[in-house]
TITIGU-383293 format. One line per 10 residues: their letters; for each residue x, y negated, z of N, C-alpha, C. Coordinates in steps of 0.001 Angstrom, whole numbers, plus 500000, padded with zeros to 6 digits. Layout:
a> X:Y:Z:X:Y:Z:X:Y:Z | ...
// end
This chain:
mtdltpnipe> 511748:473783:506298:512314:474982:505684:511566:476222:506179 | 511321:477156:505288:510609:478379:505613:511534:479354:506339 | 511026:479940:507410:511779:480948:508157:511605:482300:507467 | 512682:482883:507005:512646:484195:506362:513457:485222:507160 | 513449:485082:508472:514164:486022:509326:513645:487436:509072 | 514557:488373:508773:514093:489736:508501:513720:490486:509778 | 512626:491232:509666:512203:492226:510655:512114:491724:512092 | 511335:490659:512286:510978:490225:513636:510141:491362:514231 | 510544:491922:515364:509910:493154:515860:508387:493107:515952 | 507819:492031:516461:506362:492002:516600:505651:491907:515247
vvaevsalfe> 506310:491320:514250:505727:491239:512915:505784:492618:512253 | 506899:493303:512410:507010:494670:511898:505935:495553:512528 | 505707:495391:513825:504690:496190:514515:503293:495901:513951 | 502986:494643:513666:501679:494279:513092:501477:494954:511732 | 502470:494805:510858:502360:495357:509507:502317:496880:509559 | 503109:497471:510419:503118:498922:510566:501735:499431:510979 | 501115:498776:511933:499785:499182:512394:498760:499052:511262 | 498841:497981:510497:497913:497794:509383:498126:498845:508296 | 499384:499187:508033:499689:500228:507051:499109:501571:507503 | 499295:501911:508765:498775:503186:509276:497253:503203:509240
ryeqalidkd> 496627:502073:509509:495161:501971:509418:494710:502229:507978 | 495430:501660:507020:495128:501868:505606:495288:503339:505221 | 496372:503955:505658:496618:505362:505327:495505:506258:505876 | 495048:505984:507093:493954:506770:507663:492661:506522:506897 | 492438:505292:506476:491237:504960:505705:491225:505692:504366 | 492398:505940:503774:492463:506736:502546:491945:508146:502799 | 492364:508738:503894:491939:510098:504243:490436:510128:504523 | 489961:509124:505255:488550:509074:505662:487624:508521:504584 | 488214:507999:503504:487475:507263:502475:486621:506167:503115 | 487275:505396:503966:486636:504263:504625:486812:503047:503717
vavldatfwd> 485887:502894:502788:485997:501851:501767:486047:500465:502396 | 485346:500259:503492:485364:498949:504154:486781:498585:504606 | 487485:499531:505200:488870:499276:505634:489782:499144:504426 | 489608:499996:503429:490438:499911:502227:490271:498547:501571 | 489035:498102:501424:488780:496787:500834:489346:495665:501702 | 489193:495781:503011:489669:494731:503915:491186:494601:503896 | 491870:495646:503477:493332:495623:503432:493845:494777:502274 | 493084:494733:501187:493536:494041:499981:492951:492636:499884 | 493716:491752:499284:493288:490376:499048:492151:490399:498035 | 491039:489799:498373:489874:489740:497494:490105:488630:496479
sphtiryalh> 490814:488971:495422:491221:487991:494418:491364:488666:493056 | 491097:487934:491981:491357:488492:490651:492854:488637:490374 | 493695:488078:491231:495155:488155:491063:495763:489407:491695 | 495003:490120:492507:495511:491309:493178:495658:492442:492162 | 496750:493202:492301:497027:494308:491377:497339:495560:492183 | 496785:496689:491730:497120:497990:492309:497287:498982:491170 | 498527:499413:490963:498809:500467:489993:498791:501793:490742 | 497999:502733:490277:497950:504061:490878:498294:505082:489810 | 498201:506351:490157:498623:507396:489233:497811:507403:487945 | 496503:507176:488042:495645:507223:486851:494753:505993:486789
engygfaaih> 495283:504867:487233:494459:503659:487312:495363:502436:487327 | 494967:501440:486583:495586:500123:486678:494511:499176:487177 | 494576:498830:488441:493576:497965:489043:493995:496516:488955 | 493435:495809:487997:493706:494380:487849:492563:493611:488481 | 492812:493051:489639:491792:492299:490354:491082:493156:491383 | 490588:492483:492426:489943:493168:493536:488749:494007:493091 | 487951:493506:492164:486747:494238:491733:487120:495594:491134 | 488149:495645:490320:488582:496908:489720:489139:497854:490786 | 489874:497305:491733:490424:498122:492822:489280:498705:493649 | 488297:497889:493952:487135:498357:494718:486401:499471:493958
ahrvarppgp> 486205:499311:492672:485509:500331:491874:486233:501672:491961 | 487557:501648:491936:488333:502881:492077:488124:503487:493462 | 488101:502650:494486:487910:503130:495864:486586:503882:496008 | 485535:503330:495429:484214:503928:495535:484175:505277:494818 | 484873:505397:493704:484848:506621:492905:485768:507715:493460 | 486755:507344:494265:487756:508283:494761:487152:509245:495784 | 487434:510556:495666:486906:511499:496664:487647:511352:498000 | 486985:511672:499116:487669:511627:500408:488657:512780:500529 | 489513:512687:501501:490438:513781:501756:491861:513284:501857 | 492767:514187:502160:494142:513781:502423:494882:513278:501197
gikekrirle> 494323:513455:500020:494981:512932:498830:496243:513683:498493 | 497200:512973:497908:498380:513644:497361:499561:513697:498323 | 499480:513042:499457:500632:512990:500364:500654:514200:501287 | 501659:515041:501087:501815:516221:501944:502685:515904:503151 | 503779:515154:502918:504726:514873:503991:505471:513577:503682 | 505643:512761:504688:506449:511549:504515:507925:511905:504513 | 508646:511271:503609:510096:511451:503557:510782:510227:504147 | 510337:509053:503731:510965:507825:504225:509963:506676:504147 | 509867:505923:505228:509017:504741:505285:509902:503545:505612 | 509846:502541:504774:510635:501320:504968:509691:500120:505016
iltlgrdiat> 509760:499375:506100:508999:498140:506232:509989:496999:506369 | 509823:495999:505532:510643:494798:505605:509703:493607:505757 | 509915:492841:506804:509177:491590:506944:510166:490451:506801 | 509699:489364:506220:510507:488152:506072:509739:487027:506728 | 510274:486539:507840:509551:485550:508617:508311:486189:509203 | 507250:485423:509281:506015:485907:509894:504878:486106:508897 | 505159:485888:507594:504054:485872:506642:504277:486671:505364 | 505403:487374:505229:505699:488142:504019:506216:489509:504456 | 505740:490564:503770:506219:491906:504103:506131:492809:502882 | 506981:493819:502878:506868:494902:501913:506869:496215:502687
vnlefkvrgk> 506094:497162:502179:506056:498512:502745:506339:499461:501598 | 507306:500351:501795:507662:501339:500785:507707:502711:501426 | 507006:503636:500800:506910:504996:501314:507340:505974:500235 | 508200:506902:500613:508563:508027:499755:507951:509263:500398 | 507291:510110:499595:506596:511253:500161:506660:512461:499238 | 506448:513640:499823:506327:514890:499078:504886:514990:498604 | 504701:515262:497308:503366:515393:496745:502796:516761:497129 | 501575:516751:497629:500897:517961:498088:500802:519004:496970 | 501339:520212:497262:501193:521339:496347:502020:521268:495076 | 502906:520309:494963:503717:520158:493750:505175:519945:494142
dligrqsqsw> 506045:520205:493197:507464:519951:493410:507779:518543:492891 | 507121:517559:493494:507271:516164:493073:507447:515259:494276 | 508151:514175:494034:508299:513112:495023:507425:511945:494590 | 506655:511424:495530:505820:510258:495261:506401:509024:495912 | 506013:507887:495349:506477:506603:495890:505285:505654:495948 | 505241:504892:497015:504167:503925:497211:504798:502625:497700 | 504396:501522:497105:504900:500224:497573:503730:499257:497708 | 503852:498378:498677:502839:497351:498913:503551:496041:499233 | 503037:494958:498681:503490:493602:499030:502384:492951:499842 | 502720:492496:501037:501762:491916:501976:502057:490435:502185
vrfpelgwkv> 500990:489651:502334:501100:488231:502678:500109:487950:503797 | 500544:487149:504779:499619:486714:505819:499027:485374:505388 | 497719:485372:505126:497011:484157:504742:496487:483470:506004 | 496533:482136:506045:496119:481423:507261:494704:481785:507728 | 493743:481882:506833:492359:482153:507240:491986:483633:507175 | 492793:484449:506503:492423:485844:506245:493257:486863:507003 | 494427:486474:507439:495350:487431:508035:496132:488168:506952 | 496689:489319:507324:497516:490108:506411:496674:490769:505328 | 497134:490631:504070:496464:491262:502933:497510:491784:501954 | 497216:492929:501337:498052:493435:500253:497689:492658:498997
iaahvstmdg> 498719:492104:498332:498490:491361:497090:498895:492164:495863 | 499741:493184:496071:500174:494051:494975:500580:495397:495565 | 500228:496469:494844:500564:497808:495304:500835:498702:494100 | 501554:499789:494372:501956:500689:493295:502130:502088:493871 | 501635:503089:493170:501840:504489:493532:502297:505207:492273 | 503360:505995:492389:503854:506754:491242:504558:508011:491735 | 504863:508889:490790:505656:510076:491092:506900:510077:490230 | 507888:510801:490704:509123:510974:489942:509021:512323:489229 | 508514:512303:487991:508396:513546:487256:509301:513539:486056 | 509746:514730:485718:510552:514899:484513:511948:514324:484660
pplw> 512738:514567:483629:514113:514057:483654:514117:512538:483455 | 515170:511879:483913:515274:510433:483697:515225:510091:482212 | 514655:508945:481899:514533:508517:480509:515835:507929:479965 | 516791:507639:480800:518058:507075:480342:519218:507821:480910
// end
């Protein structure tokens, strides 16, 4: 039976450190770290504000084209990390969008692969703009 114990402290610490490394790599435009964070697979997906990255190659192409700098995150509002057992995690961040009256949201699904370590298999970035549609 698979162990899905939530938030084993040392696993949360591992994922948290990897998330912070990724966030710094966004600021530094460290494409090597950004690429190393994601699973090198055609199955990996990253939805961003103006990009639908289907597969690692498309995600990498976006990384290369993206300018360096702090990006859209002005201030963190809430960071939630959930780990299940030792090999599954989600990271969700709510943030204030730089220079705008908008709230941004970022989510990542992480899996620890036996030979590769922790990798993001799916990610999403969006903003909450306009009135609700329903």
